[in-house]
Steps between C-alpha positions, in 0.01 A plus 500: 500500500797398718846491346614177345824467691642226280790691352614409150849379425715694252478402137720211400654702220646772721875532532674331791664679791852397595388241758261341253787482251716320759222247560447451126873436452505254792211308347670493163815359663320244714612655830339328801344247265300764314301578811388850615404566858489837675382612843361809666639504857334774713572529869164505683587807709278752322274557203622490141551831316531607138872411503411141583251502213790552259673192644175299493446582133858394427496174697155380397527652153817303421332177606192578290694596190726194499258236624668465839395524863517787747501415869368733767746462786458689822841597636394445862835487677439777755209433738548840668348687206282243321130425528226297331317828424777586256499151349128530419541853363784394271295215355210736432721760331663248266161362400375854441785558255376200304755232597459162663755258641262204526646235731844662498487690827801451723657655810864540588400340832425181302876467455612572856601134557709486177659838572586393854653177368711696252619729779601195705687361201693826451586506870635144482704593191653797681319751277282658768548606862309640794591857589429644847552863397227761483370618165680830558833324558455286191417805288807685628727207407371476144723782382419713199490438124862618485634349825482131600300384797632343819443141599266431784672371816258204477583413139728209588265310721500128426217348300402303806468812716313687229256215451433476872439875528278508191284216629471676836408824321209319340409333829439845647788509749621846396338842484417679177809675370737294715639291211477466123616244249732643234637354179881477500594645160747790464524811718725662240265446206432793268132408531382611843231232494773233507647625826362219715131577459252408772305184414281461809388718790304420818135611502281384786164596358222269381493459126160535331542154339753304704413631845786454752674215319799715406711744697745570217395648169696526174603833351380598152833428329514152644136411443420648162724317255453169674123541500521567128699177462264291712204623291664447163510869405695561179492879476510692828409856400543792739578872504838665449585549867561125516781506242769500776323204660518283189851352565388397849181356351714285269744411782231340715322334206832336403477289816177346373527459125656209317530701181195360323276779625545828678301822537648823367433850627419787260428861591285780357438863597249565774212745475533841665180706486464874564312650797506184709730265691565130439672412825295245695643650819371846413165369378463305825573821690224683318257220583598453865494874573158546343628741236310296240189283513681165511708316242219536246464877532432616141796740522747220574714341227380158615307280258217474752491881522489533122227238480295683766552826312363342183812438296459213257742210493518531124597866531777411747632223276491725194703758694762242596515375144566853375782583739672169423798325657867593471833432672543869584340666803273769358390834638161547663203397290226762497182415687321664208616218273335243725185710517498536121503122456220460753301785343527335158360174632225666702392695193443167329317323785338758733123559487400860437257658742411839653602643835509857628775581748392851604129525422313810388120468469339580165122537465374459144201728526324398179531126567177344634489465878495142622610361163793263461636356179792272422787582272731239356870510590787315337688274743831517319558664159819292466300179522171484309426164663482672839150623411308785658311587817204724584539820699211699649441862401274731698411865564774537761852400416847553649807625313855574611528837670820552301297470179325831568646848504299815554750727326687276260808594300516470123502148356319364806291215364318386808187646658453872565202739513335510161715222349417147386666163565410145419433257780682187394255243364205735554392853408639843433428739786529877537574686823221753558539596866759477778368446854718606794487446874514766772881513480495559126612149404343328200257243640316386185443575135174529314529380146280413207543206269446449131274189483598434138872444570510160661680224312280356228289814465518748211687765701766262632747622239484860619849603603609661825859530614475353848388156630453438871452189710210496744276284719131512578465647849207286622663179380861562602677318782736683734845341530849582625801510270867490585734693273855362515824664396873429534598356840812717521555860399849443353599289203751277678438501876769236560766737368405784732670573832310482825193298598314368196171536686541878494473481121149353494260696280237661729257511207536134401141430609192720479167364619197652329155437644168585343591371154190407300496204261243366254301187596698276264816556707328434830339184365818354351771604744634155578861430609740530207260695279675767292308820419591805303316788661458705185727805475644424846707184509503126568351372824444171680311409820724486807509185714324697777210592272151374589163548325402733785824701497676480165865599472686530169873531443623708211739273320633764270397823330402502133815690409847522651523845655760422769817539297372813324416654838841407642685653205292816531573528874873442447 
């Protein structure tokens, strides 16, 4: 019943993307001794989102395809923002996608001693200095891409003075922000990243792994390449915004390598998805301000949110495989494309069952009172091995209120006074009488059934134009469903002026109570189970669901109506 989350790797015969081609060429030429090692280096300051999934599939996929290793390395160099909660969540998300790093988990904090030693070495060689200026002063002196920067007044401190100050920085003698360690490179460089970048800053916060051992922490540009080197990474793959950082990456690595081995950085286009945001800062805002139900809110672009919503890992990986990897930053990828990939996979794996969202009572007047029979339902027509299940049928059933119309237009093929429909898997019924309440609203229908039209009986082949889903009223279980839609009301909220929170879609969540489901759903609604509520959509039990109070999340509708609706409205 529950989804098999072990995602399948792409076929070996598929064509290679440009990074795979680089790796194949390196292997053919014996680069780094014919060894392939990648890494996925998330900072544990939030939950992973669909953009990270693209990087995960690249990093782990390369290792899988070429018989190498992929390390999971937590880039934990900023204790202000990082937490073990995020570490655990990242591990879970990667496993959900179908990848495993085995014993190859590392942390940037593992290399703090080596990084500190390298910093000391550069200080002694006159290639690094302690700067007493504020971050604002340093930024102002950096110049612009077309004008050179200005040297810091502290740039010519002696190695001895710099070493003393740096050691005292780490000893905790100075306040946060009072001093930084900068590389002494070239303030007139065409590459802004070479204009004496900051290597270390003072942070007096406990680290989730190292406690209070350190008071100075390395910056990303100083820690990343060296960590790659210490681990033995051969291909350091990242997104295009790091292209300007690559020369600095190589600059620092050059201090470590002897020429027999060195990591190389390669970049691919990141994923930009419509109707959401990918900024961890903005996602954190939504969580902290209670605008969503945590990091795993099913409307969030986080992997935990998608998992909670009922997305399959295979669907996500198929989506990433389809959009591919290039060296050119692409426009926004439609959310509908992701949903299409997920819908395709759910169609193959989800168990079919009956649920009625907005129930209307139907009394079958010529069906024996007190009698119940069982009809056989196919679990998944796409998978004959999925088998069947029994569903009770009785004198009183429930249908969708939208499946009845008292005064229908032409070509209306659902139920109306005097017309016939087939109840899926059961009988043909005819509407004989409409019962209304005191306000004139339809409260129930009285129908008659043709007892010869059930599957397997002589009249089963009789044709009617409409087929409805239904549940037996006495046997149904009442549940709550959550209908999710786009988190934002505009295609690219990050490109809009003003506060992005003002662009949230007010209709992104609708909670519907009083939904009635057949017994099979209630009996098999375990975590991770994927259902197709027939004619409605794909659903999965929410993490808050209990046997006494069941809650189902709609993963996705059966058809993509969003883009059609948007085009119509525009």
